[in-house]
N, C-alpha and C positions, 0 to 999 in steps of 0.2 A: 902123205908120207907117214910112217909109224912114229909114235911118240915114245920117248924114253924118259925115265926119271933122271934128273940131273944128279941125284945121289945114287951111287952104286954100293951095294952091300958086299962086304968081303967075307961074310960068313958062308959056310957051306950049308947045303940043304940038309934037313933031318929026315928021319924016317916017318914022321907023323903026316899022314896024308891029309889030315884035316887042316894043316897050317899052310899059310902062304909061304912058299919057299923063297929064299934069297934069290935063287936063280930066276924065279918068276918076276920078282921085283925089278931085277936088272934087265930083263928081256924087253924087246919092243912091244908096245901096246897097239892094238888095232882100233882105229877110230870108226865109229858108227854114227848114224843119225845126222843131226845138224853139224856136229863136229867133223864128220866125214865129208859133208858138203863143203864146209868152210875150208877143209884141208885141200879141196880141189882147186882153189884159186890162190894166186900168188899175192902176197901182201902188197898193197899200194898205199902210199901216204895220202891223207886227206880224202879217203874214200870210205864207202860204207857197203856192207854185205847185203845182197838181196837176191831173190830168185826171179827168174824171168817167167814168162807165161807158161813155159814148158817145165818149170820146176828145176831148171838148171841154175846152179849157183853162179853169181857174178858180183863183181865190185863196181860200184859207180862213184863218180866224184861226189864228195860231200856237198858241194855247192849245188849239185842237181837236186839233192834231197831237201836242202833248205829252200831252194826255189820252188820245189813242189809243194812245200808247206805254205808258202806265201801266195802262190798263184791259186786263186779260187778255192780257198779252204772251205770245207763243208763242216761247220761246227755242229755239235749235237749237245744235248743236255741244256744247260742254262749258262752259256758263256757270259762273262762280264768284262768290262774294260773301263778305264778312266773316262769320266764325262768331260768333254772339252768345254772350254768357257763359251758362254753365249756369244754368238756372232763369229765363232771360229770358222775359218774358210780355208782348210787345207786338207791333207790326206789322213787326218786323225780319224779313228773309229768314232762314228756317231752313235752314242748310246741312246736307249729309249728316252732317257731323261733329257738329253740334248735335243732330240726330235720334238718332244712335248713342249719344251721351252720355246723352240723355234716356231711351232704351230701356234702356241699361245700368243707369241709376239706378233705373228701374222694376223690372227683373228682379232687380237686386241679387244675393243669394246663393240665389235660388230654384233648386230641383233641376231637372235637365234635363227632367223630365217635367211640370214646371209653369211653364215659362218662356215659354209662348205663350198667347194668349187662348183658343185652341181647347182647349188642354190644361186651362186653368183652367175653361172651360165644361164640359168632360167631367167634371172632378173635382167640379163642382157639380151634376152630373146634368143638364146642359143645362136647368136650371130657371131661367127668367127671374125667378121670384119666390122665389129661394132664401132670402132673408132672412125672408120671411113663412113659408115652409115650415118653416124651422128654428125660428122663434119658436113656431109652433104645436106642433111636435114637442117642444120643450123644455117647453112648458106642460103636456104630459102626463107629464113626468118628475118624480120625487121629488128634492128637494134632497139634497145629501150630508150637510148638517148637520140632524139630527133629522128625517129623512124620515117622512112619514105615508102609508104604503102603503094601498091599497084593492084591492078585488077579491080575487084569489088569487095573490099574488106568489110566485115560485119563485126558487131559487138553487141553485148546485152544493152537494152534500152533502159536508162535510169528512170526512176520515178519522176512524175511531172514536177514535183517541188524540189527535186534534188539540186543542191548547190555545193558541189564538190569538184574534185579533179577527175572524176570519171569521164570516159569518152562520151561525148554527146552525139548520139546517132541522128540520122535524118528524121526518124520517127519522133525523137525527143524534141528536136528543133521545131518540127511542124506543129507538135502539140503546144510548145511554148509560144510560138508565133500566133497561134489561133486566138490568143487573148489580146493581141495587138491589132490596131487598125492599119490598113494599108496607107501608104503615102499618097497614092493617087485615089481621089474620090473616096475617102474613108467614110464609113457609116458607124458613128459612135452609138453606144447603148449605155444604159445605167445613168450615172451622173458624172459625165466627163468634166475634168477641170484643166485649167491652163493658167500660165502666168498672166496677170492683169497688166496690159500695156499702160504706159504713162498717159495721164489725161491729155488729150489733144493729139495723141498719136494718130498719124494718117498713113498707114502702111498696110501690108498684107498679113500682119499678125492677127491671131485669133482675138476677137473681141469677147471678153468674158462678160457675164451679167453685171459684175461690178463696174467694168469699164463703161458699159451701156448706161447703167444707172447714173454714174458720175456725169456722163455726157448729157443725159436727159435733164439732170438737175441743173447743169450749167445753162441749159436753154430755158427751162421752165421755173427755175428757182427751187428752193426746198419744198418738200411735200409735207402736208399736214392734213391728209384726207381721213380724219378720224375725229372721234369725240369721246370724252370721258364722262361717264354718268354712273349714278348708283343703280345697281341691278340686284334686287333681292337684298341679301346681307352684305354683298360685295360691291366693289366698283368694277366697271367693265369699260375697256377701251375697244370701241367698235368702228368699223369702216364708216365713212361718211362722205358722200359725193366722190367716191373713188376708194382706193384702199392702200394708198402709198403714204409712207412716213419716212422722212429722211433721218437716218441715224449714221453718224460718222461718215457723211458724204454718200451713203448708199440709200437708194430709194427702196425701202423695205416694204414687204407686203403685210398688211394687217389681216389676220385670218378672218374669214367670214363670221365665225362664231365669236370673234373678239378675244381679248386677253384680259383675265380678271385678277383681282387681288383681294384677299380677305383682310379684315382688320386685326387679325391675330397678332399679338405682340406689340401693337401700337399703344401709345399713351394718350388717354383722354385729355382734351384741352390743349394738345400740342399741334402746331402747324407742320404739316408734311408736304413736301413737293413730290409729285409722282413722275417718275422717269421710266421711259420704255427702253428695253434692250432688244437686240436681235441676234439671230443665229442663222447663217446660211441665207441671208436676204429676207428672212421672215421675222416679224416682231414675235418674241417668244416669252416675254415676262415684263411685269411692272415692278418697280421698286419704290418704296416710300422712304424718303430721306429728309432730314432736317437741314441738309446742306442746300444752300441757296443756288440759284441758277445764274449763268452768265450767257451772253450772246457770243457764240463761237466766231473766231476770225480765221480759222483754218481753211486753206484752199479746199474747195469742194464741199465745205460744210458751213461756209460763211452765212451769218445771219440766223443760224439755228440756235435756239435756246437749249443749253446743255447743263448738266450738273457741273458745278465748278471743278475744273481740273480733269474732267473725264467726258470727252465727246462721244464715248460709246453709249451715253445715256442721254436721250433727248427728252426734254420737258413735255409732259402731256397734260398736267393738271396739278391741283393742290386740294388737300382735304384737312379737316379738323375733326378727329374722332370725338364722340361723346362717351359717356360712361359705358362700360361693357368689356372692352371697347366695341364701338359700333359706328358705322357710317350713318350720317343723317343728311337728308335733303328734303326739308319740309318748308312750309310757308314761314315758320318761325325760325328755322335754322337752315340756311343755305350753306352747307359745309362740304359740298362736293362741286368743284368748279373745273371745267375743261379749259385747257390752254388754246386748243384749236376749235373752230366752229362753235364759239360760245353761245349759249342760250342767254336770254335776257330775263333772268328769274325775278319773280315778284316775291315780296315779303309782306305778310299781313298778320296783325295781332289785334285783339280787342279787349276792353275791360269786361269783366264778368259781373261787376257790381259797381255802385257809385264809389268814386274815389275822391277823397277830400284832402285838404291841407289847410293849416292855419299859419304856415310859415310865410314870412315876408321875404324870404330868400328862395330862389328856385330850388325845388327838391323833386326827386323822382316820385311820381304819384303812386306807382306800383310796378314791380318788376314783371308782372304778367303781360304788360304791354310791349315788352322788349321784342325786337326782331333782330336775329344775329345773322351775319353773313360774312363771306370771304369775298374780297375784291382784288382784282388785278390793278396794278398801278396806273394803267392807261384807261381805266373805266370811270364812268360818271354815275353818281348816285342821285336818285330822285325820290323824295319822301313827302308825304302829306298826311295831315291829321284832320279828321272830321269828328265833331262831337258837340254836345250841348252843355253849357256851363252856366252857373249862377253863383251869386255871392249871398251870404247870409244877411248882409247889411244892405239897406236900400241905396246907400250912397257910397259904395266902395267897389273897387275893381277886383276881378279875378283874372289872372293872366296865365295862359298855358303856352308851351312851346315844344319844339322838337330839338333834342340834343343827341349827340353821338358819344359813345364810349364813356358815359358817366359825367359828361360835362355839365356845368351849372349855368352856362350862358347859352340860351337857345339860338339855334341857327335860323329859326323862324318862329313867330309866335302870333297868337290871337288873344283878344280880351273880351270879357263880358262885364256889364255894369249892372249892379243892383240885384235885387232878389228875383226879379222877373226872368232874368237869364237871357241867353241868346246863343246862337251857333258860334263856335270859335274855330273856324277852319284856319289852317296854316300849311304852307308848302315850302319846300326848299330843294335846291338842286346843287350838288357839290361835285367837283372833280379834283383830280390830284390827291385823292385819298392815299394814305400810306398802304402799300400792298399788304394783304393779310386779313386778320380777323378784326371785325368791328361789330358794334350793336347800336341800334337806335332805340330811343325811349321818349316818353312824355314827362315833362317837368311842369310844375305850376307854383304860383305864389299868390298871396293876397297883397293888396297895396298897403294897407295900414293895420289891418286886424280882421277879426271875424273868420269865417270859414268859406273857402272856395270849394265848389263841388263840380265834378264832371259826372253827368248822368249817363248810365250805361244802357238803360232801357229806351226803346226796345232793343233786342239783341243786335249787336253790331253797330249800335248808334255811336259808340265811341271807338273808333278804329284808327290804327296807325298802319299805313300802307306804303310800301316802297318798291322800287325797281332798280335794277342795275342795267344801264343802257350804254 
């Protein structure tokens, strides 16, 4: 429809053709373009103008326009929207910031090789039924607590000396058992050992060497098949008529080469008892001690002479070192004595010159005639002196005798009368000597005055000789 101005001019037109005349203002105006199109439709409330596909004008409800904007909008440029709070789960627009926050929360601290779905899928073997696959796989596994294996399970074989909670395979057990003897008819090697049964046991228990030695000792008594003697600069305990020595109830073997002891560290002039020790049933050492011995009363070792308070040390001899220190076993000094299988040693000494005295009391004529020895308490001593003596006066006596340990009363004596002289033999035999060190010597005196003489020539004419029997 034509458009008219709401204001109408009352003026008349003029003659100027270049002016817009009032009649033109007041006349209807013709619409063209978009306005002409809009003029073709009737106004409708809550609607909007649009053209259809053929370019024809039309009015559509405004609700349809709004709905068209909300349904599948196609934004361009760089649209923005408020970022919802983390964890929001509604129809709010998810901005890139919201998405990145959600992804970061999902990935969290996952390693770089597992922070994408593809990497996770690869790690799961691209198995869409991974949970089912794992459930089935685990169903075929044994639990860690009290597993019940079936079939033929295997495991790594631990080292032979392993002593831990690792699984012991059959190979491990076979290797371990190879070092053990069978119960039926075992064949032992090396040096097998077993508990020693009580003495007198009569059962199927294993009889150790200690048990046997104790049993043998009970039958035959204590063993002392050895002898102590000087050997070179040392003393040596050697086998003699056998090779067994009882130590602490055990019949121990004396080595064929014997067991020696050097005088190192010993004190000259001191009496030492020599004790033997053992290890593993063999005599292995000698010990020199000033501690006296006693006879043991312990079962299995009764009657054995031992170091006081210690039956692991059996008495085998005694010694008395001389200066050096050194061991001595000579005719003049019998200072090495064996407890077992004793020898009967001789002692001999002679004057090397005429020996005289003017004393009317017995005095030692000279120390060179002394013979020194060690004696056991149960031994007997036999001594004799042979020599030729005379007195300086024709009618006076010269008396000589044998004494021990510096005594002035002879145990035996002989006498000669006058200047012509005569042999003055004398002998003595003594028992119950105190055990240990002693010496014998020759004393002499004149009756009332003058000089008594023992003549030494020829060599050996004046000799003191003794023996331990």
